[in-house]
N, C-alpha and C positions, 0 to 999 in steps of 0.2 A: 530458439524459435523461428519458426523455417517462412523464408523468405515462394511466397507466391507469384506466379503468371496468371495476371488475362487479358479478355482482349474484348474490349464490348459492341455487345449486338449492334448499338446506334449506329456509334461514330466508326466505328474500329480498328481504335487506337487500343494498342497494346503494350501494358506496362507493370510494377512489381507492386506489390504492397507487402509488408513483414504483416504475418498476423499470431498475437499473444495469447490467441487462443483458440483450437476444433471450436468452437460452437461459434464466435463473433460470423456475421450476414457476412454475405463478400459484399466487394466495396462500393462504392460509387464513381461513374471515372474520375478522373482526373481533370479531362479536356471536356466534356460535354455535360459533365457531372451526371447523367441522367445513372439511377440501378438495371439491370441489366449487362452482367459483365457473364464471361463462359472461363474456369480457372481451365489454365492451358496442364499438357505435359513439355513442361520444363525439359529443358538441353544437359541441364546436374544431375536430374534421378532418371537416368537413364543409362546404364551403366552397360559400353556389349562387349562381348563374349570374346576374347582375343587377346592378342600380345602387344604392349606395346611397342615404340617402335622408340621409345625417345622422341621422338624430329615433333610431334602434336598427333598422331600415328596412331593407327594398329594394325594389324595384319590378324586377318582375322584365321582361326585355326587350323592345324592338319586336320586331314577328313585321314578319318579310318579303312583303311578299305572292306569292303565286307562280302563274307563268306558265300556270295550268290553266283 
């Protein structure tokens, strides 16, 4: 079950919501209780291209020289 991140367009608060179905309507803001939230791109859904360093960071891949 995916966990989505949202930002309220009214008060600006950010929150997470577990959605049981992709057909569910967007939730209301838990702070101001208004509809009108935008879905954010979660950092967990973005995968960097590179090599993990083991210290919580990552090193970009080495660039291959172009024959120019």
